[in-house]
ROKEPA-933998 format. One record per residue (C-alpha): residue in one letter; x, y, z. Coordinates in pm, 1 decimal, always signed. Layout:
BEGIN
<node resn="a" x="X" y="Y" z="Z"/>
...
//
This chain:
BEGIN
<node resn="r" x="+7.7" y="-9.4" z="-3.0"/>
<node resn="l" x="+282.3" y="+234.9" z="+74.4"/>
<node resn="f" x="+443.8" y="+158.3" z="-254.2"/>
<node resn="m" x="+133.6" y="+237.9" z="-454.9"/>
<node resn="q" x="+103.6" y="+570.9" z="-265.6"/>
<node resn="n" x="+430.3" y="+683.5" z="-415.2"/>
<node resn="l" x="+344.2" y="+635.2" z="-777.3"/>
<node resn="v" x="+273.7" y="+945.3" z="-970.6"/>
<node resn="a" x="+73.3" y="+943.5" z="-1299.8"/>
<node resn="p" x="+241.3" y="+1093.1" z="-1610.7"/>
<node resn="k" x="+134.9" y="+1434.3" z="-1715.1"/>
<node resn="i" x="+5.0" y="+1494.7" z="-2063.6"/>
<node resn="p" x="+70.8" y="+1844.3" z="-2201.7"/>
<node resn="d" x="-235.3" y="+2053.4" z="-2265.5"/>
<node resn="g" x="-336.2" y="+2064.9" z="-2631.9"/>
<node resn="d" x="-155.6" y="+1751.3" z="-2730.6"/>
<node resn="k" x="-336.8" y="+1454.8" z="-2821.1"/>
<node resn="v" x="-195.4" y="+1095.8" z="-2777.4"/>
<node resn="d" x="-238.4" y="+880.4" z="-3080.9"/>
<node resn="f" x="-183.5" y="+531.9" z="-3027.4"/>
<node resn="d" x="-227.8" y="+444.9" z="-3393.7"/>
<node resn="a" x="+40.0" y="+227.5" z="-3529.1"/>
<node resn="s" x="+62.5" y="+404.5" z="-3869.5"/>
<node resn="d" x="+118.5" y="+732.9" z="-3692.9"/>
<node resn="i" x="+397.8" y="+594.9" z="-3477.5"/>
<node resn="h" x="+566.7" y="+447.7" z="-3790.3"/>
<node resn="r" x="+546.1" y="+770.3" z="-3962.3"/>
<node resn="k" x="+690.0" y="+966.8" z="-3678.4"/>
<node resn="r" x="+977.7" y="+702.9" z="-3657.7"/>
<node resn="m" x="+1043.7" y="+739.2" z="-4039.5"/>
<node resn="e" x="+1052.2" y="+1122.3" z="-4003.0"/>
<node resn="k" x="+1308.8" y="+1083.6" z="-3720.7"/>
<node resn="d" x="+1526.4" y="+844.7" z="-3908.1"/>
<node resn="l" x="+1497.7" y="+1077.9" z="-4208.0"/>
<node resn="l" x="+1621.4" y="+1356.0" z="-3994.8"/>
<node resn="e" x="+1900.5" y="+1181.2" z="-3849.0"/>
<node resn="l" x="+2003.9" y="+1060.3" z="-4186.8"/>
<node resn="q" x="+1999.1" y="+1410.7" z="-4330.3"/>
<node resn="t" x="+2200.3" y="+1533.0" z="-4027.6"/>
<node resn="l" x="+2458.7" y="+1264.9" z="-4087.9"/>
<node resn="i" x="+2462.2" y="+1344.8" z="-4472.6"/>
<node resn="e" x="+2522.1" y="+1724.7" z="-4376.8"/>
<node resn="a" x="+2790.5" y="+1624.1" z="-4126.3"/>
<node resn="h" x="+2948.4" y="+1410.4" z="-4392.1"/>
<node resn="f" x="+2955.6" y="+1679.6" z="-4656.0"/>
<node resn="e" x="+3063.8" y="+1931.9" z="-4417.6"/>
<node resn="k" x="+3361.1" y="+1698.8" z="-4314.7"/>
<node resn="r" x="+3450.7" y="+1641.0" z="-4696.1"/>
<node resn="k" x="+3436.5" y="+2014.7" z="-4754.4"/>
<node resn="k" x="+3673.9" y="+2074.1" z="-4464.1"/>
<node resn="e" x="+3906.5" y="+1798.9" z="-4584.0"/>
<node resn="e" x="+3898.3" y="+1945.8" z="-4936.4"/>
<node resn="e" x="+3987.0" y="+2284.5" z="-4794.8"/>
<node resn="e" x="+4279.1" y="+2142.6" z="-4606.4"/>
<node resn="l" x="+4392.6" y="+1952.6" z="-4913.1"/>
<node resn="v" x="+4377.4" y="+2278.2" z="-5112.1"/>
<node resn="a" x="+4578.3" y="+2448.4" z="-4843.9"/>
<node resn="l" x="+4827.8" y="+2161.1" z="-4819.8"/>
<node resn="k" x="+4878.2" y="+2176.0" z="-5200.9"/>
<node resn="d" x="+4919.6" y="+2561.3" z="-5175.9"/>
<node resn="r" x="+5197.9" y="+2534.5" z="-4898.1"/>
<node resn="i" x="+5368.3" y="+2254.5" z="-5124.4"/>
<node resn="e" x="+5370.5" y="+2483.1" z="-5415.7"/>
<node resn="k" x="+5476.8" y="+2777.7" z="-5214.7"/>
<node resn="r" x="+5770.1" y="+2587.3" z="-5069.0"/>
<node resn="r" x="+5872.9" y="+2449.6" z="-5413.1"/>
<node resn="a" x="+5866.1" y="+2804.9" z="-5544.1"/>
<node resn="e" x="+6082.1" y="+2918.5" z="-5260.3"/>
<node resn="r" x="+6325.9" y="+2630.0" z="-5323.5"/>
<node resn="s" x="+6334.0" y="+2729.4" z="-5682.0"/>
<node resn="d" x="+6409.8" y="+3082.3" z="-5611.1"/>
<node resn="q" x="+6687.1" y="+2982.8" z="-5364.7"/>
<node resn="q" x="+6840.6" y="+2752.5" z="-5625.4"/>
<node resn="r" x="+6826.1" y="+3042.7" z="-5878.1"/>
<node resn="i" x="+6987.2" y="+3286.9" z="-5645.6"/>
<node resn="r" x="+7247.7" y="+3032.6" z="-5536.9"/>
<node resn="a" x="+7316.0" y="+2973.7" z="-5916.1"/>
<node resn="e" x="+7345.7" y="+3343.0" z="-5992.9"/>
<node resn="k" x="+7578.6" y="+3399.5" z="-5703.2"/>
<node resn="e" x="+7796.1" y="+3101.6" z="-5805.4"/>
<node resn="k" x="+7802.0" y="+3239.9" z="-6166.1"/>
<node resn="e" x="+7902.4" y="+3583.9" z="-6036.1"/>
<node resn="r" x="+8174.1" y="+3418.5" z="-5816.9"/>
<node resn="l" x="+8311.1" y="+3221.5" z="-6114.1"/>
<node resn="n" x="+8299.6" y="+3528.7" z="-6332.7"/>
<node resn="r" x="+8503.8" y="+3712.2" z="-6058.8"/>
<node resn="v" x="+8760.4" y="+3437.1" z="-6035.2"/>
<node resn="a" x="+8801.9" y="+3435.9" z="-6415.9"/>
<node resn="e" x="+8830.5" y="+3815.7" z="-6424.1"/>
<node resn="e" x="+9089.5" y="+3802.2" z="-6147.1"/>
<node resn="k" x="+9280.0" y="+3521.0" z="-6329.3"/>
<node resn="a" x="+9269.5" y="+3716.5" z="-6642.2"/>
<node resn="r" x="+9393.8" y="+4028.8" z="-6469.9"/>
<node resn="k" x="+9690.1" y="+3839.4" z="-6320.3"/>
<node resn="e" x="+9774.8" y="+3690.9" z="-6659.8"/>
<node resn="d" x="+9780.7" y="+4019.6" z="-6809.0"/>
<node resn="e" x="+9975.4" y="+4164.8" z="-6544.7"/>
<node resn="e" x="+10236.1" y="+3882.5" z="-6588.1"/>
<node resn="v" x="+10244.3" y="+3934.5" z="-6943.2"/>
<node resn="r" x="+10298.0" y="+4303.7" z="-6907.6"/>
<node resn="k" x="+10574.2" y="+4245.0" z="-6649.1"/>
<node resn="k" x="+10745.7" y="+3999.0" z="-6870.8"/>
<node resn="v" x="+10718.7" y="+4239.5" z="-7175.7"/>
<node resn="e" x="+10875.4" y="+4518.1" z="-6962.7"/>
<node resn="e" x="+11160.5" y="+4285.8" z="-6848.3"/>
<node resn="d" x="+11219.9" y="+4169.8" z="-7204.8"/>
<node resn="a" x="+11231.8" y="+4523.5" z="-7309.6"/>
<node resn="k" x="+11471.5" y="+4606.7" z="-7034.7"/>
<node resn="k" x="+11698.6" y="+4314.4" z="-7125.5"/>
<node resn="k" x="+11685.9" y="+4413.1" z="-7487.5"/>
<node resn="k" x="+11773.4" y="+4775.8" z="-7405.8"/>
<node resn="v" x="+12081.1" y="+4647.4" z="-7184.9"/>
<node resn="l" x="+12191.2" y="+4414.4" z="-7450.5"/>
<node resn="s" x="+12153.0" y="+4702.0" z="-7705.8"/>
<node resn="n" x="+12368.7" y="+4933.9" z="-7477.5"/>
<node resn="m" x="+12620.2" y="+4663.2" z="-7449.8"/>
<node resn="s" x="+12634.1" y="+4601.4" z="-7824.1"/>
<node resn="l" x="+12674.4" y="+4985.6" z="-7890.2"/>
<node resn="h" x="+12953.6" y="+5005.3" z="-7634.1"/>
<node resn="y" x="+13145.4" y="+4712.7" z="-7769.9"/>
<node resn="g" x="+13034.0" y="+4774.0" z="-8122.7"/>
<node resn="g" x="+13364.1" y="+4926.8" z="-8233.0"/>
<node resn="y" x="+13556.1" y="+4642.7" z="-8073.6"/>
<node resn="m" x="+13350.3" y="+4382.4" z="-8248.3"/>
<node resn="q" x="+13388.9" y="+4551.3" z="-8588.8"/>
<node resn="k" x="+13765.2" y="+4566.5" z="-8549.0"/>
<node resn="n" x="+13783.3" y="+4190.1" z="-8468.9"/>
<node resn="e" x="+13531.1" y="+4092.6" z="-8736.0"/>
<node resn="t" x="+13794.6" y="+4008.7" z="-9002.2"/>
<node resn="r" x="+14002.0" y="+3833.8" z="-8734.7"/>
<node resn="k" x="+13707.9" y="+3625.5" z="-8626.9"/>
<node resn="g" x="+13654.2" y="+3505.8" z="-9003.0"/>
<node resn="g" x="+14018.5" y="+3375.7" z="-9002.2"/>
<node resn="k" x="+13952.1" y="+3219.4" z="-8656.7"/>
<node resn="k" x="+13644.4" y="+3036.8" z="-8766.6"/>
<node resn="q" x="+13836.9" y="+2895.8" z="-9052.9"/>
<node resn="t" x="+14103.5" y="+2791.6" z="-8822.2"/>
<node resn="e" x="+13856.7" y="+2609.2" z="-8588.7"/>
<node resn="r" x="+13703.7" y="+2442.5" z="-8882.6"/>
<node resn="e" x="+14040.0" y="+2312.6" z="-9001.0"/>
<node resn="k" x="+14112.7" y="+2201.5" z="-8652.7"/>
<node resn="k" x="+13784.7" y="+2000.5" z="-8620.4"/>
<node resn="r" x="+13855.0" y="+1848.5" z="-8962.2"/>
<node resn="k" x="+14199.1" y="+1740.1" z="-8848.6"/>
<node resn="i" x="+14074.9" y="+1589.0" z="-8515.1"/>
<node resn="l" x="+13799.8" y="+1394.4" z="-8704.8"/>
<node resn="a" x="+14055.8" y="+1266.2" z="-8935.1"/>
<node resn="d" x="+14282.1" y="+1149.0" z="-8644.4"/>
<node resn="r" x="+13998.7" y="+993.5" z="-8461.4"/>
<node resn="r" x="+13856.9" y="+808.2" z="-8773.4"/>
<node resn="k" x="+13989.8" y="+463.7" z="-8762.2"/>
<node resn="p" x="+14030.8" y="+243.1" z="-9070.5"/>
<node resn="f" x="+13751.5" y="-6.2" z="-9120.6"/>
<node resn="n" x="+13936.0" y="-295.0" z="-9300.4"/>
<node resn="i" x="+13762.8" y="-616.5" z="-9248.1"/>
<node resn="e" x="+13861.2" y="-807.0" z="-9546.2"/>
<node resn="n" x="+14017.8" y="-1135.7" z="-9518.2"/>
<node resn="l" x="+13943.0" y="-1153.4" z="-9142.9"/>
<node resn="s" x="+13859.0" y="-1457.8" z="-8952.6"/>
<node resn="d" x="+13558.2" y="-1487.1" z="-8715.7"/>
<node resn="d" x="+13773.9" y="-1422.0" z="-8421.2"/>
<node resn="k" x="+13925.6" y="-1132.1" z="-8568.4"/>
<node resn="l" x="+13580.4" y="-991.6" z="-8673.5"/>
<node resn="k" x="+13466.3" y="-1036.0" z="-8303.0"/>
<node resn="d" x="+13797.7" y="-850.4" z="-8189.8"/>
<node resn="k" x="+13730.2" y="-563.5" z="-8434.4"/>
<node resn="a" x="+13356.4" y="-533.2" z="-8342.2"/>
<node resn="q" x="+13454.8" y="-528.1" z="-7958.0"/>
<node resn="e" x="+13735.1" y="-255.0" z="-8046.2"/>
<node resn="l" x="+13470.5" y="-49.4" z="-8229.1"/>
<node resn="a" x="+13228.8" y="-83.5" z="-7943.4"/>
<node resn="d" x="+13497.2" y="+24.3" z="-7686.2"/>
<node resn="w" x="+13575.6" y="+330.0" z="-7923.2"/>
<node resn="l" x="+13210.4" y="+422.4" z="-7945.1"/>
<node resn="l" x="+13183.7" y="+408.2" z="-7564.7"/>
<node resn="l" x="+13472.8" y="+630.7" z="-7527.0"/>
<node resn="l" x="+13328.6" y="+873.3" z="-7765.7"/>
<node resn="e" x="+13001.4" y="+877.4" z="-7584.1"/>
<node resn="g" x="+13194.3" y="+954.2" z="-7256.3"/>
<node resn="e" x="+13367.8" y="+1253.6" z="-7420.6"/>
<node resn="k" x="+13036.4" y="+1377.2" z="-7574.2"/>
<node resn="f" x="+12871.9" y="+1357.5" z="-7231.9"/>
<node resn="d" x="+13169.9" y="+1555.4" z="-7079.9"/>
<node resn="l" x="+13151.5" y="+1817.6" z="-7347.9"/>
<node resn="s" x="+12775.9" y="+1844.9" z="-7310.7"/>
<node resn="e" x="+12809.6" y="+1918.7" z="-6917.5"/>
<node resn="k" x="+13089.0" y="+2163.4" z="-7001.5"/>
<node resn="l" x="+12864.3" y="+2345.1" z="-7243.5"/>
<node resn="k" x="+12581.8" y="+2362.0" z="-6995.7"/>
<node resn="r" x="+12808.0" y="+2491.5" z="-6731.5"/>
<node resn="q" x="+12934.9" y="+2756.2" z="-6963.4"/>
<node resn="r" x="+12585.9" y="+2855.9" z="-7063.1"/>
<node resn="y" x="+12494.6" y="+2880.6" z="-6698.6"/>
<node resn="e" x="+12786.2" y="+3100.0" z="-6626.4"/>
<node resn="i" x="+12710.6" y="+3327.5" z="-6916.8"/>
<node resn="n" x="+12357.4" y="+3362.8" z="-6802.3"/>
<node resn="v" x="+12475.8" y="+3446.3" z="-6458.9"/>
<node resn="l" x="+12699.4" y="+3718.4" z="-6600.0"/>
<node resn="r" x="+12422.0" y="+3869.9" z="-6809.6"/>
<node resn="t" x="+12200.3" y="+3874.1" z="-6500.2"/>
<node resn="r" x="+12474.0" y="+4061.8" z="-6303.6"/>
<node resn="v" x="+12522.3" y="+4289.4" z="-6593.9"/>
<node resn="s" x="+12147.6" y="+4354.4" z="-6618.9"/>
<node resn="d" x="+12134.3" y="+4431.5" z="-6245.4"/>
<node resn="h" x="+12424.7" y="+4652.8" z="-6266.3"/>
<node resn="q" x="+12266.2" y="+4851.7" z="-6538.5"/>
<node resn="k" x="+11941.3" y="+4880.9" z="-6323.0"/>
<node resn="l" x="+12147.2" y="+5026.9" z="-6035.2"/>
//
């Protein structure tokens, strides 16, 4: 009895009718399901729209970064080109400077040699005739030396052993000549070096 006293009957709003018809309940359920479906569809399209906007924004960022990288590469290439041009210009300038210095040095050397030639010109002219006779004498000396060094090459009626001895003799003689040739070449090199040293000293003296 106490339990029954605590129960309260549900209140029905004023003006509303309670329709317990099955078709009306089904219609209301369909309307509710349709409303929920429309809500889901709208939410889906809203999500798709948001995703597409994010995708477009992502593509824009990628294109922007790609353009920035392209600009950076272009700027680096231009700077590298400018650097290479500066290096080439500096190299050309140094080469021109070296050529100019060399031309000036050659001109100075020619001037010094010309002065020396003018200074000793009279002496050279006086000894010109004497030099001609000296050249002839040197030529005759060379001919005489060659005639003395030339060995007879008689190999007729020689046995095999004699031919071998003759070949060995000629080989030894050729080796001796090669040694003398080497000594003379070294002597010539030394004389040329001494001449260059003397010329340098004369040039330095003329500069001072």
